[in-house]
N, C-alpha and C positions, 0 to 999 in steps of 0.2 A: 707429813700430811698432804694428801693429794688435793689439787685445786679442782673444784667441780663446776660444771657449766651453768648451774643456776646462779652463780655469783660472779664468775670470772671466766671469760671464754672468748674465742675467736669466732666471728660470724662471717659467712659468705652467702650472698644472695644471687639467685639466678632466675631468669625467665625461661619457662618451657611452654611451648605452644599448647593450646587447649586440646588439640586433637591427639597430643602425645600423652595426655594425663594417665589413661588407664595402663598403657604399656610401661610408663615410668614407674607407677605405683607397683606394678607386678615385679619389675626388676629390683626395686628397693626392698620389696618383701622377701626376696631370696637371701638378703644379707642381714637385714635388721628385723626386729619384731615390732609390730604395732602396739602402741600403748595408749590407753584411754585415760585421760586425766579427769574428765567430767562426763556425766551422762548427758550433758547439754552440748550439742555439736557445733553451735554457732558462737563465735567470739565477737564481742563488742569492745572496741577500744576508744576512749575519749582522750584527746590530747589537749594539754593546757598551753596557752599562749596569750597574747593580747595584740592590739593593733599596731604596736611598735615592734613586734617580733624580737623581744629581748633575750630569749632563751639562748644560752651559749651554744656554739657549734659543738657537736659531739654529745649533747645532752638531750635526752628524751624524757618528758614529764607526762605521764599518762595514767589513766585508770582503766581497769579491765574487769569484765565479768562475762560469764558464759550463759547462753540463752538456749532454749529448746528449738527455736526456729527464728528465721529472719523477721525483723520488725517492719511494719508498714512505714514507720518513721522512728527516728532516734529521739526519744523523749526521756529526760532524766528527772528524777525526783531528788531533792536535797538529801533525803535520808536513805536513799538507796546505797547499799554497801558495795563498794568496789575494791579491788586490789590496786592500791596506789603504787606505782613504780617510778623510781628515779633511776634512770640508766645513764651512765657516763662512759666516756671513751678514753682509754689510756693509749700509750704507745703500742705500735704493732697491731692496731685494730682490736686490742683487748677491751672487753666490756665489763663494767662493774655495775652492780644493781643493788638498790635499797628498796624494800617494799613493805607495805603495811595494809591490812584490811581496815577500811574506814568508810563512814558515810561520805559521799562525794562532796558534800558541802564543806567538809573539813580538809579536803585535799589541798586547796591552795595554801593554807597556813602550814600544813605539814611539809609541802614542797619547799616553800620559802625558808623554812627552818633547816632543811637538810640538803637542798641542792646547792652546788658550788657555782659561783660566778654570776648569780643574779644581782642586778643593781639594787641597792637598798631602797626599800619603798615600792618595789615592783608589785603590781597587783595582777594576778593571773586569773583566767576564767576558762571554762570549757570553750575550746576554739574550733576544733575539727574532730572528726570521728570516722570510724569505719566499722563495718560488720563483714564477716567472712566465715567460710567453712574451712576447718583445719583438720588435717590428719597428722598424727605424731608417730614417728618411728624412732626407736632407741637401740643402742647396742645391746645384744643379748649377753655380752660379756660383762658390761658395766654401764648401766643406764645413766650414770652420772658423768660419763666421759664423752658421749656422742649422742646427738639428737638431730634428726632431720624432720623439718615441718614442711608440709605441702598445703598451700593456701589457694583457694579458688572461690569464684563468685564474690569477689571483693567489691564492696560498694562504699563510697565515700560521702561525707556530709560536712557541713560548716554551720557553726552557731553564730548568729548575730549577737552582738553585745547585749546582755540582759535577758536573752532568750534561753530557755531550757529545752526547746525543740529545735532540732537541726534541719537544715534544708539539704536534700540530696544534691550532690554536685557532680558525680561521675562514677564510673566503674571500670574495672580491668577486665579485658577479654582474654587474659592469659593466666597461666598457672605460675605461682610464685613458690620457689623452692629455697629454703634457708637451711644451711648447714651450721650447726653450733657444736663446737668441739673444744674440749679443754686443751690448753697449749701443749701439755705433755703427751697428748694422745695423737698429735698431728702426724707422727711418723708411724703410726700403727698400720698393719696390713688392712684392717677393717676400714679405716678412714680412707686409705688410698683406693680401696675397692669402690667405695661410694663415689669418690671423685671420678673414677673410670666410668661409672654408670652415668653420672651427670654429663660428662663429655660426649657420651654416645648420642645425646639428644641435641648436640650443637647449641648449648645454652648461651644466652647473652647475660652479662651482669645487669643487675637492675637496682634502682634506688630503693630506699626503705619505704615501708607503707606510710610512715610518718611524713616523709618528704613528698610522697604521692598525694596524701591528703591535703597538705599545704599547697601543693601545686594546683589541685582542683579548686581550693578555696581562692587562690589568686586569680583564676580564670573567672570566678564568680564576681570578685571585686572589680575586675576590669570594666564591668558594665556600669560602675558607679561614676567613672570619671568622664570628663569631656572628651570628645573624639578629636584627638590632636591631629592637626594636618601637617604632614611631612613637608619640609622645604626642599629636600634633595632626594633624588632617586638613586637607589642602590649605592648609597654612600653613608658611611658612619664617621662622625668626628667625635673623638673622645680623648680624655686624659687618663693616664694610668699611674698607679702608685702601688708599691709593695708595702704591705702592712706588717709592722713589727710591734705587736701589742699582746699582752698576756690574755686579754679578753676582747677580741675584735668585735663581737656583737655589742658589748657595752660601749665601745668607742663609736660605733655607728649610731646607736641610740642617742648618745651625747651630742653627736654632730647634728642629728635631726632636730633635737630640742633647741640647740643653739640657733639653727637656721629659722626655726619657727618664731623666734622672738627677737633676733638681733640682725637680720639680714634682709636685703632687698630680694634675695633668692628665698622666698617664703615657701613653706609647705602649706598649701591652701587648705582651709577648713572643709572645702567641698570634697577634697580627696586627701585625707590625712594619713592614709594607710601606709604601713610598710607591708611588704609581701615576701614570702619565702617560696622558693621553687627549687627543684633539683633536676639533674639530667646527667647523661653520660655522653661524652664527646669522643669520637674516634677521629684520628688525624692521619692524613697521608701527605707525603712531600712530593714535590716535583722539582724540576730544574729550571733555574732562571737563565738569562742570556749568557751569564758568565759561568754556567755549569754549577752554580751553588744551589744548595737545597733551600727551598722556600715552601710555604704552606700551599698545598695543592688542592686538598679537599678535606672538609670536616663533615662528618655524619653525626647528627645528634640523635640519640635514642630517647624517645619520649614515650614511655610506657611501651606499647606494642607498635608504635609508629616510628618511622625514621625520616629524617629531613636533611637534605644536603645544603651545605654552605660553601661558597667559593669566595676567597679573599684574593682579589686580582691585582691590587697594587697597594703600596703603603708609602705615605709621605709624612715626614715629621714636620710639624708646623712650629716655627719659632714663636716665642711669646715674650712680652716685655718684662716678665718677671724672671726670665732665665731658667724656668723649670725644665724646659726641653722634654716634655712628656706628653705633648698633644699630637695625636696621630689622625691623619685623614686616610681612610681605607675604603677602597671599592669592595662592596660586599653584595653578592647575589645569592638569595635564599630560594631554595626550592620549596614546593608545597609538601606537607607531611603526607606520607603514604604508609599503608600497612606493611609491617615487616614480614617478609618471607625470605627464604633463601634466594628465590628468583628475583624479588624486588631489590634485595641488597646487592646482588651481583650486577643487576642492570644499572643501579646507581653508580657502582664502581666503574662499569664500562663507560657510562656517560662521562664520568669524571676524567677518565683517560682520553676520551674523545676531545674534551674541552682543554685539558691541561697537559696532555702527553703522559708518558709512563709515570705511574704513581708508586711510591714506596711507603709501606705501612710504618708509622712511627710509634703508635700506641694509643691508649685511651686513658681518660681520667674521669673521675666523678666530680661533678661541679655542683656545689650547694650555694645558693645565692639568697641574700637578703637585699631589699631595695626599697627606695622611696623616690618621690617625684617632686622636687622643688621647682618653683616657677619664678621667673623674673617678673616682678610686678610692674616694671616700667615697659618692658617689651612684649610681655605675654608669651615669651619662649619658655618651653618646659624642658627640664633636664632630668636625666635618670642617674641617680647615685646608687651604685650597687657595690656590695662587698661579696667576694667569692672565696669560698674555700675550695681549692682544687687538690684532689688526692690522686696520685698516679697508681697504677696497678701494683707497684711494688711498695706502696704505703708512704711515699714521700708527699709532703704537704706544702702548699704555698697559699698565702692569703693575698688577695689583690683588691684594691678599691678602684673603681672606674667611674668617671663622670662623662656621660654621653648626651649629646644634643639629640632630643627626641623629635621636636617639631614646635608648632606654634598653635595657640588657641585659635579656632576658626574665626572668631570675631576680631582678632588682631592680625589676621593673615592679610598680606598684601603682595601682589605680584611685583617683582623687581628683578634687577640684574643679578644673576646668580653669583658672579664674582664679588659684587659688593655685599650680597647677603652672606657669603662665606666669610668675608672679612669681619662683619659684625658678629657672626657666630664665634669665630676664632677669639675675638676680644671678650665676648660674653663668657665663653668657656674658660678662658685664661683667668678672668676675674674670679669666677666661682671656684676654680681649682686652687687658686692662690689663697682665697679665703678659707677653703677647706684645709689646705696644708697648714696654714698659720694656726687655725683652731686646734687641729689634731696634734700639732707639734708644740703646743704651748708649754708642756711639761716634759718634753723629751722627743726624740726622733721616732715617732710612731708611723709616719708615712714617709716613704722614699720615692721621689719622682722616678719614673722608669719608662722605657719603651718596650720592655719585655712582654711578649705575647705568650699566651698559653701554649701555642705550638712550639715556640722557641724554648720555653721552660721544659716542656715534656721531652723535646728532642735532646736537651742537655742532660737528662737524667742518667 
C-alpha cells in the first residue's frame, strides 16, 4: 500500500520574490495541473498555544477553514466548524497528521486527547492566526503523491487571552512555495523537474507559517515589557547547555514554573510570557591568527529581510561551580535590510572587507522558545532560551542558553565596567547552576558546553 501525502509526507518550503510570482506559476503549470479544493479561495488558519508556549517542537496544532474573501478582522465564534489538525514530525522531516471537523470550541479538548507530548493539565487557546490566498498544483500522474502550494498575501494575527477577535500583527511581502511529496516519490522524474523549476528562481528556504505567526506575536508582546537598559555595548555574556530530554519544551515549561515560585530569579507578573520565534541562519568562516577556521559572518534570514551578525572574539569565563560554560563574546549586529540578490552580495562583500576571505559553511533552521527571569535583588534581567537547530541535511541539536540582557532602568547605575562584568559573571553563574541543578534532578538533561551553533554546523 502506497503512502499518501495527506497523512505522511516530506515538506520543503521556499521563498520566491513577489515579482516572480506570475512566471513561477506559468512554469509550474507546464508540469503539474492546478486543482481546486474549495470554491473559497482564502484560507484561514488558527493556531493553538498559550503564554507558556508548551507545544512540543515539531508539533502544529491548528484549525482551518476556507473563506470567499479576506476578513477585515479575524473573529471566531465558538460554534464555527473548522478542520482541526494535529501535525507531528518524525525522522527525516516526515510529517504525520490527524484531523477532524469540529466546532472550534471543542478543538482544545480534542487536541489534548490526541496530541503527543503535552504536559498533563495543559490548557490551550486560540493564540495566533493567518489568512492567505493559495493555489494548489498536483501531479497529473497521481495527485496523492505530489503537491505544490503557492501562498501569497499572507497576513498574521494574535489573540489576547480570553478574546475571540485577533489583532493584526504583520504580513509577508513574498510568495511562499511549499513542496509536499510522498517519500517513495522523491526519486520520480516529475518531482526532480519541479525542483529544477524552483532552483531557477534562486529560492531561499523559509520558516513555516506557524513559526512566522508566532514571530509576529512575539514582536507584539515586546511592547508589554519594561525597556531594559543594556549595560554593555556589542557584547554578549551567556552560558550554554546541550539538552538531552525526550520533550525539551516540557522541560523548559517546568523550569519556568520552578523559577516563578522558588527562586530569586523570578519571572515577573508584569511580563510572564514565553515567546516563540524562528529564523534561518547562514554561516561563513574566516581564518584566525593561527590559520584556524572561526566564525566570520552570520546572516539571519527574517522573512524577506536579512541581517548580518559578526562574532569578533570569544572568551570562556571561569565560574565557582566549575561548569565552564560561560562565554563572553563580542557581537556586532547590522540593521535588517530587504533581501535582494544585490543586497545579499553587498552584505557578503562587506563581510569579506571586515573579516577577510569567507568560506561558506552552511545554514540551519533555528526555532526558539524563551522567557525572561529577573533577579529581584539587583534588577538584572536574563534571557533563558531553548533552541532547536536543524541543519540542511536534517541533523538536529537542542541547546539551552542563559544570556544577560540588561537592567531595569530604575535600577540602573553608572559604574566601572570591569566591576559590573564581575557582578554579571557571578549572577549568571548562580542562575546557570540553579538551572542545571533543577533540570538534572532526575537525570542528565543538561550538559554544560561551549559549543556554538557555528561549530556544531561546521562539524556536521
